[in-house]
PDB file of N, H, CA, C and O in Angstrom:
ATOM      1  N   MET A   1     -27.191  65.802 -55.848  1.00  0.00           N
ATOM      2  CA  MET A   1     -26.566  67.239 -56.105  1.00  0.00           C
ATOM      3  C   MET A   1     -24.849  65.997 -55.942  1.00  0.00           C
ATOM      4  O   MET A   1     -24.629  64.882 -55.467  1.00  0.00           O
ATOM      5  N   SER A   2     -24.030  67.071 -56.654  1.00  0.00           N
ATOM      6  H   SER A   2     -24.209  67.976 -57.039  1.00  0.00           H
ATOM      7  CA  SER A   2     -22.917  66.290 -57.367  1.00  0.00           C
ATOM      8  C   SER A   2     -22.235  66.692 -56.344  1.00  0.00           C
ATOM      9  O   SER A   2     -22.629  67.588 -55.599  1.00  0.00           O
ATOM     10  N   ALA A   3     -20.936  65.950 -56.180  1.00  0.00           N
ATOM     11  H   ALA A   3     -20.616  65.222 -56.785  1.00  0.00           H
ATOM     12  CA  ALA A   3     -19.479  66.188 -55.524  1.00  0.00           C
ATOM     13  C   ALA A   3     -19.178  67.297 -55.726  1.00  0.00           C
ATOM     14  O   ALA A   3     -19.466  67.641 -56.872  1.00  0.00           O
ATOM     15  N   GLN A   4     -18.482  68.437 -54.832  1.00  0.00           N
ATOM     16  H   GLN A   4     -18.248  68.157 -53.901  1.00  0.00           H
ATOM     17  CA  GLN A   4     -17.628  69.161 -55.635  1.00  0.00           C
ATOM     18  C   GLN A   4     -16.013  69.136 -55.748  1.00  0.00           C
ATOM     19  O   GLN A   4     -15.236  69.855 -56.375  1.00  0.00           O
ATOM     20  N   HIS A   5     -15.837  68.153 -54.992  1.00  0.00           N
ATOM     21  H   HIS A   5     -16.468  67.569 -54.482  1.00  0.00           H
ATOM     22  CA  HIS A   5     -14.479  67.720 -54.393  1.00  0.00           C
ATOM     23  C   HIS A   5     -14.257  65.957 -55.035  1.00  0.00           C
ATOM     24  O   HIS A   5     -15.066  65.039 -55.169  1.00  0.00           O
ATOM     25  N   GLU A   6     -13.511  66.012 -55.178  1.00  0.00           N
ATOM     26  H   GLU A   6     -12.853  66.757 -55.069  1.00  0.00           H
ATOM     27  CA  GLU A   6     -12.826  64.060 -55.292  1.00  0.00           C
ATOM     28  C   GLU A   6     -11.952  63.916 -55.253  1.00  0.00           C
ATOM     29  O   GLU A   6     -11.040  64.401 -55.922  1.00  0.00           O
ATOM     30  N   ILE A   7     -11.945  62.725 -53.924  1.00  0.00           N
ATOM     31  H   ILE A   7     -12.687  62.331 -53.380  1.00  0.00           H
ATOM     32  CA  ILE A   7     -10.484  62.081 -53.467  1.00  0.00           C
ATOM     33  C   ILE A   7     -10.303  60.547 -54.237  1.00  0.00           C
ATOM     34  O   ILE A   7     -11.024  59.555 -54.136  1.00  0.00           O
ATOM     35  N   ARG A   8      -9.219  60.728 -54.937  1.00  0.00           N
ATOM     36  H   ARG A   8      -8.634  61.535 -55.019  1.00  0.00           H
ATOM     37  CA  ARG A   8      -9.357  59.147 -55.555  1.00  0.00           C
ATOM     38  C   ARG A   8      -7.692  58.365 -54.739  1.00  0.00           C
ATOM     39  O   ARG A   8      -6.586  58.903 -54.688  1.00  0.00           O
ATOM     40  N   ALA A   9      -7.884  57.717 -54.489  1.00  0.00           N
ATOM     41  H   ALA A   9      -8.783  57.281 -54.531  1.00  0.00           H
ATOM     42  CA  ALA A   9      -6.909  56.920 -53.798  1.00  0.00           C
ATOM     43  C   ALA A   9      -6.940  55.764 -53.716  1.00  0.00           C
ATOM     44  O   ALA A   9      -8.070  55.275 -53.729  1.00  0.00           O
ATOM     45  N   VAL A  10      -6.034  55.037 -53.625  1.00  0.00           N
ATOM     46  H   VAL A  10      -5.116  55.434 -53.615  1.00  0.00           H
ATOM     47  CA  VAL A  10      -5.610  53.845 -53.218  1.00  0.00           C
ATOM     48  C   VAL A  10      -6.298  53.187 -51.814  1.00  0.00           C
ATOM     49  O   VAL A  10      -5.883  53.757 -50.805  1.00  0.00           O
ATOM     50  N   HIS A  11      -7.100  52.288 -51.600  1.00  0.00           N
ATOM     51  H   HIS A  11      -7.437  51.825 -52.420  1.00  0.00           H
ATOM     52  CA  HIS A  11      -7.677  52.262 -50.824  1.00  0.00           C
ATOM     53  C   HIS A  11      -7.835  50.920 -49.982  1.00  0.00           C
ATOM     54  O   HIS A  11      -7.806  49.925 -50.706  1.00  0.00           O
ATOM     55  N   THR A  12      -8.005  50.642 -48.555  1.00  0.00           N
ATOM     56  H   THR A  12      -8.029  51.451 -47.967  1.00  0.00           H
ATOM     57  CA  THR A  12      -8.486  49.392 -47.837  1.00  0.00           C
ATOM     58  C   THR A  12      -9.531  49.196 -46.949  1.00  0.00           C
ATOM     59  O   THR A  12     -10.486  49.971 -46.896  1.00  0.00           O
ATOM     60  N   GLU A  13      -9.448  48.475 -46.434  1.00  0.00           N
ATOM     61  H   GLU A  13      -8.672  47.846 -46.477  1.00  0.00           H
ATOM     62  CA  GLU A  13     -10.868  48.811 -45.574  1.00  0.00           C
ATOM     63  C   GLU A  13     -10.254  49.647 -43.969  1.00  0.00           C
ATOM     64  O   GLU A  13     -11.070  50.315 -43.333  1.00  0.00           O
ATOM     65  N   LYS A  14      -8.986  49.531 -43.523  1.00  0.00           N
ATOM     66  H   LYS A  14      -8.323  48.989 -44.040  1.00  0.00           H
ATOM     67  CA  LYS A  14      -7.729  50.389 -42.903  1.00  0.00           C
ATOM     68  C   LYS A  14      -7.158  51.298 -43.224  1.00  0.00           C
ATOM     69  O   LYS A  14      -7.031  52.311 -42.537  1.00  0.00           O
ATOM     70  N   THR A  15      -6.604  51.087 -44.554  1.00  0.00           N
ATOM     71  H   THR A  15      -6.707  50.263 -45.112  1.00  0.00           H
ATOM     72  CA  THR A  15      -5.520  52.234 -44.961  1.00  0.00           C
ATOM     73  C   THR A  15      -6.160  53.056 -46.237  1.00  0.00           C
ATOM     74  O   THR A  15      -6.980  52.538 -46.995  1.00  0.00           O
ATOM     75  N   ILE A  16      -5.685  54.386 -46.374  1.00  0.00           N
ATOM     76  H   ILE A  16      -5.019  54.808 -45.758  1.00  0.00           H
ATOM     77  CA  ILE A  16      -5.701  54.746 -47.571  1.00  0.00           C
ATOM     78  C   ILE A  16      -4.595  55.799 -48.129  1.00  0.00           C
ATOM     79  O   ILE A  16      -4.109  56.665 -47.402  1.00  0.00           O
ATOM     80  N   THR A  17      -4.284  55.649 -49.355  1.00  0.00           N
ATOM     81  H   THR A  17      -4.678  54.945 -49.945  1.00  0.00           H
ATOM     82  CA  THR A  17      -3.267  55.945 -49.678  1.00  0.00           C
ATOM     83  C   THR A  17      -3.521  57.165 -50.478  1.00  0.00           C
ATOM     84  O   THR A  17      -4.610  57.339 -51.026  1.00  0.00           O
ATOM     85  N   VAL A  18      -2.317  58.218 -50.582  1.00  0.00           N
ATOM     86  H   VAL A  18      -1.433  58.076 -50.138  1.00  0.00           H
ATOM     87  CA  VAL A  18      -2.440  59.341 -51.198  1.00  0.00           C
ATOM     88  C   VAL A  18      -1.124  59.841 -51.493  1.00  0.00           C
ATOM     89  O   VAL A  18      -0.184  59.520 -50.765  1.00  0.00           O
ATOM     90  N   TYR A  19      -0.932  60.727 -52.663  1.00  0.00           N
ATOM     91  H   TYR A  19      -1.695  60.988 -53.254  1.00  0.00           H
ATOM     92  CA  TYR A  19       0.361  61.463 -52.810  1.00  0.00           C
ATOM     93  C   TYR A  19       0.626  62.434 -52.637  1.00  0.00           C
ATOM     94  O   TYR A  19       0.039  63.175 -53.426  1.00  0.00           O
ATOM     95  N   GLN A  20       1.293  62.974 -51.934  1.00  0.00           N
ATOM     96  H   GLN A  20       1.769  62.373 -51.293  1.00  0.00           H
ATOM     97  CA  GLN A  20       2.135  64.457 -51.597  1.00  0.00           C
ATOM     98  C   GLN A  20       3.092  65.093 -52.542  1.00  0.00           C
ATOM     99  O   GLN A  20       4.159  64.500 -52.381  1.00  0.00           O
ATOM    100  N   ALA A  21       3.203  65.867 -53.305  1.00  0.00           N
ATOM    101  H   ALA A  21       2.337  66.349 -53.436  1.00  0.00           H
ATOM    102  CA  ALA A  21       4.576  66.476 -53.626  1.00  0.00           C
ATOM    103  C   ALA A  21       5.221  67.042 -52.193  1.00  0.00           C
ATOM    104  O   ALA A  21       4.572  67.378 -51.202  1.00  0.00           O
ATOM    105  N   TYR A  22       6.638  67.058 -52.345  1.00  0.00           N
ATOM    106  H   TYR A  22       7.165  66.785 -53.150  1.00  0.00           H
ATOM    107  CA  TYR A  22       7.333  67.936 -51.297  1.00  0.00           C
ATOM    108  C   TYR A  22       8.622  68.040 -51.424  1.00  0.00           C
ATOM    109  O   TYR A  22       9.203  66.959 -51.516  1.00  0.00           O
ATOM    110  N   HIS A  23       9.628  69.501 -51.479  1.00  0.00           N
ATOM    111  H   HIS A  23       9.156  70.380 -51.404  1.00  0.00           H
ATOM    112  CA  HIS A  23      10.596  69.420 -51.726  1.00  0.00           C
ATOM    113  C   HIS A  23      11.743  68.851 -51.306  1.00  0.00           C
ATOM    114  O   HIS A  23      11.939  68.790 -50.092  1.00  0.00           O
ATOM    115  N   PRO A  24      12.479  68.456 -51.997  1.00  0.00           N
ATOM    116  CA  PRO A  24      13.696  67.330 -51.459  1.00  0.00           C
ATOM    117  C   PRO A  24      13.927  67.132 -49.970  1.00  0.00           C
ATOM    118  O   PRO A  24      13.989  66.070 -49.349  1.00  0.00           O
ATOM    119  N   SER A  25      14.087  68.884 -49.352  1.00  0.00           N
ATOM    120  H   SER A  25      14.036  69.746 -49.856  1.00  0.00           H
ATOM    121  CA  SER A  25      14.660  68.764 -48.359  1.00  0.00           C
ATOM    122  C   SER A  25      13.618  68.484 -47.731  1.00  0.00           C
ATOM    123  O   SER A  25      14.091  68.021 -46.693  1.00  0.00           O
ATOM    124  N   ILE A  26      12.501  68.437 -47.626  1.00  0.00           N
ATOM    125  H   ILE A  26      12.116  68.813 -48.469  1.00  0.00           H
ATOM    126  CA  ILE A  26      11.482  67.854 -46.577  1.00  0.00           C
ATOM    127  C   ILE A  26      10.637  66.514 -46.841  1.00  0.00           C
ATOM    128  O   ILE A  26       9.974  65.952 -45.969  1.00  0.00           O
ATOM    129  N   GLY A  27      10.763  66.073 -48.210  1.00  0.00           N
ATOM    130  H   GLY A  27      11.302  66.529 -48.918  1.00  0.00           H
ATOM    131  CA  GLY A  27      10.750  64.775 -48.423  1.00  0.00           C
ATOM    132  C   GLY A  27      11.868  63.479 -48.154  1.00  0.00           C
ATOM    133  O   GLY A  27      11.728  62.446 -47.498  1.00  0.00           O
ATOM    134  N   LEU A  28      12.728  63.860 -48.741  1.00  0.00           N
ATOM    135  H   LEU A  28      12.842  64.699 -49.274  1.00  0.00           H
ATOM    136  CA  LEU A  28      14.380  63.117 -47.716  1.00  0.00           C
ATOM    137  C   LEU A  28      14.079  62.696 -46.710  1.00  0.00           C
ATOM    138  O   LEU A  28      13.850  61.572 -46.264  1.00  0.00           O
ATOM    139  N   ALA A  29      14.087  64.097 -46.184  1.00  0.00           N
ATOM    140  H   ALA A  29      14.273  65.010 -46.546  1.00  0.00           H
ATOM    141  CA  ALA A  29      14.114  63.736 -44.434  1.00  0.00           C
ATOM    142  C   ALA A  29      12.816  63.214 -43.156  1.00  0.00           C
ATOM    143  O   ALA A  29      12.971  62.760 -42.022  1.00  0.00           O
ATOM    144  N   ALA A  30      11.622  63.506 -43.908  1.00  0.00           N
ATOM    145  H   ALA A  30      11.497  63.875 -44.829  1.00  0.00           H
ATOM    146  CA  ALA A  30      10.127  62.697 -43.332  1.00  0.00           C
ATOM    147  C   ALA A  30      10.616  60.693 -43.581  1.00  0.00           C
ATOM    148  O   ALA A  30      10.740  59.753 -42.796  1.00  0.00           O
ATOM    149  N   ALA A  31      10.770  60.873 -45.266  1.00  0.00           N
ATOM    150  H   ALA A  31      10.669  61.637 -45.904  1.00  0.00           H
ATOM    151  CA  ALA A  31      11.626  59.261 -45.619  1.00  0.00           C
ATOM    152  C   ALA A  31      12.169  58.906 -44.626  1.00  0.00           C
ATOM    153  O   ALA A  31      11.680  58.048 -43.891  1.00  0.00           O
ATOM    154  N   ARG A  32      13.573  59.638 -44.345  1.00  0.00           N
ATOM    155  H   ARG A  32      13.971  60.335 -44.942  1.00  0.00           H
ATOM    156  CA  ARG A  32      14.538  58.623 -43.511  1.00  0.00           C
ATOM    157  C   ARG A  32      14.019  58.677 -42.355  1.00  0.00           C
ATOM    158  O   ARG A  32      13.833  57.577 -41.835  1.00  0.00           O
ATOM    159  N   ASP A  33      13.697  59.640 -41.724  1.00  0.00           N
ATOM    160  H   ASP A  33      13.848  60.533 -42.147  1.00  0.00           H
ATOM    161  CA  ASP A  33      13.081  59.948 -39.812  1.00  0.00           C
ATOM    162  C   ASP A  33      11.910  59.229 -39.406  1.00  0.00           C
ATOM    163  O   ASP A  33      11.401  58.834 -38.357  1.00  0.00           O
ATOM    164  N   GLY A  34      11.650  59.210 -40.783  1.00  0.00           N
ATOM    165  H   GLY A  34      12.064  59.532 -41.635  1.00  0.00           H
ATOM    166  CA  GLY A  34       9.376  58.664 -39.712  1.00  0.00           C
ATOM    167  C   GLY A  34       8.901  59.600 -40.254  1.00  0.00           C
ATOM    168  O   GLY A  34       8.270  59.517 -41.307  1.00  0.00           O
ATOM    169  N   LYS A  35       9.162  60.862 -39.507  1.00  0.00           N
ATOM    170  H   LYS A  35       9.674  60.930 -38.651  1.00  0.00           H
ATOM    171  CA  LYS A  35       8.255  62.171 -39.247  1.00  0.00           C
ATOM    172  C   LYS A  35       8.982  63.760 -40.191  1.00  0.00           C
ATOM    173  O   LYS A  35      10.199  63.846 -40.352  1.00  0.00           O
ATOM    174  N   PHE A  36       8.286  64.560 -40.565  1.00  0.00           N
ATOM    175  H   PHE A  36       7.297  64.490 -40.434  1.00  0.00           H
ATOM    176  CA  PHE A  36       8.360  65.807 -41.013  1.00  0.00           C
ATOM    177  C   PHE A  36       9.854  66.172 -40.105  1.00  0.00           C
ATOM    178  O   PHE A  36      10.408  65.683 -39.120  1.00  0.00           O
ATOM    179  N   PRO A  37      10.149  67.393 -41.118  1.00  0.00           N
ATOM    180  CA  PRO A  37      11.426  67.886 -40.132  1.00  0.00           C
ATOM    181  C   PRO A  37      10.699  68.776 -39.678  1.00  0.00           C
ATOM    182  O   PRO A  37       9.474  68.738 -39.785  1.00  0.00           O
ATOM    183  N   ASP A  38      11.765  70.330 -38.720  1.00  0.00           N
ATOM    184  H   ASP A  38      12.761  70.360 -38.632  1.00  0.00           H
ATOM    185  CA  ASP A  38      11.081  71.411 -38.873  1.00  0.00           C
ATOM    186  C   ASP A  38      10.510  72.811 -39.406  1.00  0.00           C
ATOM    187  O   ASP A  38       9.762  73.735 -39.085  1.00  0.00           O
ATOM    188  N   THR A  39      11.536  72.266 -40.653  1.00  0.00           N
ATOM    189  H   THR A  39      12.144  71.516 -40.914  1.00  0.00           H
ATOM    190  CA  THR A  39      11.435  73.334 -41.992  1.00  0.00           C
ATOM    191  C   THR A  39       9.771  72.782 -42.523  1.00  0.00           C
ATOM    192  O   THR A  39       9.062  73.380 -43.332  1.00  0.00           O
ATOM    193  N   TRP A  40       9.611  72.172 -42.184  1.00  0.00           N
ATOM    194  H   TRP A  40      10.188  71.687 -41.526  1.00  0.00           H
ATOM    195  CA  TRP A  40       7.663  71.950 -43.004  1.00  0.00           C
ATOM    196  C   TRP A  40       6.670  72.174 -41.766  1.00  0.00           C
ATOM    197  O   TRP A  40       6.623  71.552 -40.705  1.00  0.00           O
ATOM    198  N   LYS A  41       5.815  73.350 -42.259  1.00  0.00           N
ATOM    199  H   LYS A  41       5.853  73.855 -43.121  1.00  0.00           H
ATOM    200  CA  LYS A  41       5.308  74.201 -42.078  1.00  0.00           C
ATOM    201  C   LYS A  41       3.622  73.405 -42.005  1.00  0.00           C
ATOM    202  O   LYS A  41       3.058  73.609 -43.080  1.00  0.00           O
ATOM    203  N   ARG A  42       2.691  72.546 -40.984  1.00  0.00           N
ATOM    204  H   ARG A  42       3.149  72.381 -40.110  1.00  0.00           H
ATOM    205  CA  ARG A  42       1.432  72.154 -41.474  1.00  0.00           C
ATOM    206  C   ARG A  42       0.156  73.284 -42.742  1.00  0.00           C
ATOM    207  O   ARG A  42      -0.494  73.016 -43.753  1.00  0.00           O
ATOM    208  N   ASP A  43       0.364  74.454 -41.953  1.00  0.00           N
ATOM    209  H   ASP A  43       0.892  74.672 -41.133  1.00  0.00           H
ATOM    210  CA  ASP A  43      -0.273  75.657 -42.611  1.00  0.00           C
ATOM    211  C   ASP A  43       0.500  75.635 -44.251  1.00  0.00           C
ATOM    212  O   ASP A  43      -0.268  76.144 -45.067  1.00  0.00           O
ATOM    213  N   ARG A  44       1.503  75.278 -44.729  1.00  0.00           N
ATOM    214  H   ARG A  44       2.126  74.864 -44.066  1.00  0.00           H
ATOM    215  CA  ARG A  44       1.856  75.331 -46.309  1.00  0.00           C
ATOM    216  C   ARG A  44       1.356  74.120 -46.801  1.00  0.00           C
ATOM    217  O   ARG A  44       1.728  73.967 -47.965  1.00  0.00           O
ATOM    218  N   MET A  45       0.874  73.476 -46.517  1.00  0.00           N
ATOM    219  H   MET A  45       0.572  73.600 -45.572  1.00  0.00           H
ATOM    220  CA  MET A  45       0.400  72.195 -47.118  1.00  0.00           C
ATOM    221  C   MET A  45      -0.931  72.519 -48.211  1.00  0.00           C
ATOM    222  O   MET A  45      -1.921  73.246 -48.144  1.00  0.00           O
ATOM    223  N   THR A  46      -0.380  71.564 -49.244  1.00  0.00           N
ATOM    224  H   THR A  46       0.425  70.973 -49.299  1.00  0.00           H
ATOM    225  CA  THR A  46      -1.388  72.111 -50.676  1.00  0.00           C
ATOM    226  C   THR A  46      -2.406  71.173 -51.021  1.00  0.00           C
ATOM    227  O   THR A  46      -2.806  70.486 -50.081  1.00  0.00           O
ATOM    228  N   TRP A  47      -2.764  71.036 -51.794  1.00  0.00           N
ATOM    229  H   TRP A  47      -2.439  71.594 -52.558  1.00  0.00           H
ATOM    230  CA  TRP A  47      -4.281  70.246 -51.488  1.00  0.00           C
ATOM    231  C   TRP A  47      -3.228  68.718 -52.127  1.00  0.00           C
ATOM    232  O   TRP A  47      -2.121  68.522 -52.629  1.00  0.00           O
ATOM    233  N   ILE A  48      -4.123  68.133 -51.809  1.00  0.00           N
ATOM    234  H   ILE A  48      -5.022  68.292 -51.400  1.00  0.00           H
ATOM    235  CA  ILE A  48      -3.783  66.473 -52.276  1.00  0.00           C
ATOM    236  C   ILE A  48      -4.041  66.088 -53.376  1.00  0.00           C
ATOM    237  O   ILE A  48      -5.200  66.207 -53.775  1.00  0.00           O
ATOM    238  N   LYS A  49      -2.959  65.458 -54.278  1.00  0.00           N
ATOM    239  H   LYS A  49      -2.018  65.362 -53.954  1.00  0.00           H
ATOM    240  CA  LYS A  49      -2.243  65.370 -55.440  1.00  0.00           C
ATOM    241  C   LYS A  49      -3.786  64.163 -56.115  1.00  0.00           C
ATOM    242  O   LYS A  49      -4.161  63.305 -55.315  1.00  0.00           O
ATOM    243  N   PRO A  50      -4.409  64.223 -57.319  1.00  0.00           N
ATOM    244  CA  PRO A  50      -4.975  62.957 -57.821  1.00  0.00           C
ATOM    245  C   PRO A  50      -4.260  61.934 -58.027  1.00  0.00           C
ATOM    246  O   PRO A  50      -5.088  61.039 -57.854  1.00  0.00           O
ATOM    247  N   SER A  51      -3.660  61.623 -58.183  1.00  0.00           N
ATOM    248  H   SER A  51      -2.988  62.350 -58.323  1.00  0.00           H
ATOM    249  CA  SER A  51      -3.019  60.172 -58.042  1.00  0.00           C
ATOM    250  C   SER A  51      -1.296  60.542 -58.961  1.00  0.00           C
ATOM    251  O   SER A  51      -0.971  61.562 -59.568  1.00  0.00           O
ATOM    252  N   PHE A  52      -0.586  59.393 -58.746  1.00  0.00           N
ATOM    253  H   PHE A  52      -0.850  58.564 -58.252  1.00  0.00           H
ATOM    254  CA  PHE A  52       0.922  59.315 -58.222  1.00  0.00           C
ATOM    255  C   PHE A  52       1.268  59.810 -59.991  1.00  0.00           C
ATOM    256  O   PHE A  52       2.365  60.340 -60.168  1.00  0.00           O
ATOM    257  N   LEU A  53       0.585  59.678 -60.913  1.00  0.00           N
ATOM    258  H   LEU A  53      -0.306  59.248 -60.769  1.00  0.00           H
ATOM    259  CA  LEU A  53       1.073  60.310 -62.562  1.00  0.00           C
ATOM    260  C   LEU A  53       0.917  61.674 -62.418  1.00  0.00           C
ATOM    261  O   LEU A  53       1.835  62.486 -62.537  1.00  0.00           O
ATOM    262  N   TRP A  54      -0.421  61.981 -62.121  1.00  0.00           N
ATOM    263  H   TRP A  54      -1.167  61.322 -62.024  1.00  0.00           H
ATOM    264  CA  TRP A  54      -0.611  63.344 -62.454  1.00  0.00           C
ATOM    265  C   TRP A  54       0.354  63.756 -61.388  1.00  0.00           C
ATOM    266  O   TRP A  54       1.216  64.441 -61.939  1.00  0.00           O
ATOM    267  N   MET A  55       0.615  63.636 -59.999  1.00  0.00           N
ATOM    268  H   MET A  55      -0.085  63.080 -59.552  1.00  0.00           H
ATOM    269  CA  MET A  55       1.750  64.417 -59.631  1.00  0.00           C
ATOM    270  C   MET A  55       3.457  64.355 -60.004  1.00  0.00           C
ATOM    271  O   MET A  55       4.335  64.974 -59.403  1.00  0.00           O
ATOM    272  N   MET A  56       3.653  63.369 -61.238  1.00  0.00           N
ATOM    273  H   MET A  56       2.940  62.865 -61.726  1.00  0.00           H
ATOM    274  CA  MET A  56       4.976  62.955 -61.865  1.00  0.00           C
ATOM    275  C   MET A  56       4.572  64.214 -63.109  1.00  0.00           C
ATOM    276  O   MET A  56       5.246  65.242 -63.040  1.00  0.00           O
ATOM    277  N   TYR A  57       3.905  64.162 -63.799  1.00  0.00           N
ATOM    278  H   TYR A  57       3.357  63.327 -63.856  1.00  0.00           H
ATOM    279  CA  TYR A  57       3.606  65.051 -65.088  1.00  0.00           C
ATOM    280  C   TYR A  57       3.597  66.627 -64.320  1.00  0.00           C
ATOM    281  O   TYR A  57       4.227  67.572 -64.795  1.00  0.00           O
ATOM    282  N   ARG A  58       2.647  66.741 -62.868  1.00  0.00           N
ATOM    283  H   ARG A  58       2.135  65.974 -62.483  1.00  0.00           H
ATOM    284  CA  ARG A  58       3.155  68.181 -62.372  1.00  0.00           C
ATOM    285  C   ARG A  58       4.224  68.646 -62.437  1.00  0.00           C
ATOM    286  O   ARG A  58       4.576  69.613 -63.112  1.00  0.00           O
ATOM    287  N   CYS A  59       4.885  67.949 -61.690  1.00  0.00           N
ATOM    288  H   CYS A  59       4.600  67.163 -61.142  1.00  0.00           H
ATOM    289  CA  CYS A  59       6.217  68.455 -60.795  1.00  0.00           C
ATOM    290  C   CYS A  59       7.777  68.442 -62.326  1.00  0.00           C
ATOM    291  O   CYS A  59       8.913  68.906 -62.226  1.00  0.00           O
ATOM    292  N   GLY A  60       7.124  67.726 -63.541  1.00  0.00           N
ATOM    293  H   GLY A  60       6.201  67.349 -63.622  1.00  0.00           H
ATOM    294  CA  GLY A  60       8.288  67.769 -64.929  1.00  0.00           C
ATOM    295  C   GLY A  60       9.058  67.023 -64.929  1.00  0.00           C
ATOM    296  O   GLY A  60      10.219  67.271 -65.253  1.00  0.00           O
ATOM    297  N   TRP A  61       8.450  65.367 -64.400  1.00  0.00           N
ATOM    298  H   TRP A  61       7.506  65.165 -64.137  1.00  0.00           H
ATOM    299  CA  TRP A  61       9.301  64.268 -64.016  1.00  0.00           C
ATOM    300  C   TRP A  61       9.167  63.746 -65.526  1.00  0.00           C
ATOM    301  O   TRP A  61       8.434  63.707 -66.515  1.00  0.00           O
ATOM    302  N   GLY A  62      10.534  63.334 -64.930  1.00  0.00           N
ATOM    303  H   GLY A  62      11.129  63.366 -64.127  1.00  0.00           H
ATOM    304  CA  GLY A  62      11.058  62.491 -67.100  1.00  0.00           C
ATOM    305  C   GLY A  62      11.603  63.905 -68.005  1.00  0.00           C
ATOM    306  O   GLY A  62      12.202  63.769 -69.071  1.00  0.00           O
ATOM    307  N   ARG A  63      11.216  65.605 -67.251  1.00  0.00           N
ATOM    308  H   ARG A  63      10.729  65.715 -66.385  1.00  0.00           H
ATOM    309  CA  ARG A  63      11.277  66.655 -68.699  1.00  0.00           C
ATOM    310  C   ARG A  63      13.232  67.605 -67.999  1.00  0.00           C
ATOM    311  O   ARG A  63      14.163  68.227 -68.510  1.00  0.00           O
ATOM    312  N   LYS A  64      12.801  67.075 -66.553  1.00  0.00           N
ATOM    313  H   LYS A  64      12.044  66.569 -66.138  1.00  0.00           H
ATOM    314  CA  LYS A  64      14.322  67.666 -65.892  1.00  0.00           C
ATOM    315  C   LYS A  64      15.327  66.806 -65.685  1.00  0.00           C
ATOM    316  O   LYS A  64      15.248  65.588 -65.523  1.00  0.00           O
ATOM    317  N   ALA A  65      16.744  67.829 -65.704  1.00  0.00           N
ATOM    318  H   ALA A  65      16.808  68.818 -65.836  1.00  0.00           H
ATOM    319  CA  ALA A  65      17.808  67.153 -66.003  1.00  0.00           C
ATOM    320  C   ALA A  65      18.045  65.714 -64.819  1.00  0.00           C
ATOM    321  O   ALA A  65      18.302  64.521 -64.975  1.00  0.00           O
ATOM    322  N   GLU A  66      17.738  66.814 -63.352  1.00  0.00           N
ATOM    323  H   GLU A  66      17.530  67.784 -63.226  1.00  0.00           H
ATOM    324  CA  GLU A  66      17.963  65.728 -62.550  1.00  0.00           C
ATOM    325  C   GLU A  66      16.901  65.562 -61.926  1.00  0.00           C
ATOM    326  O   GLU A  66      16.800  64.642 -61.113  1.00  0.00           O
TER     327      GLU A  66
END
């Protein structure tokens, strides 16, 4: 039986690193404060991105003016 879903992530015995894209108002506040701001809603989470480069491609990185 083959797996229907796959998570590709950097991992060690103690950690797993996955990538998730957020609107700057959420991501910057979370990085600054070490927690998600009140505007972030758990029920609005999307699926985990397969890789950092895929996330960059999907969000238009390198093709946006800002």
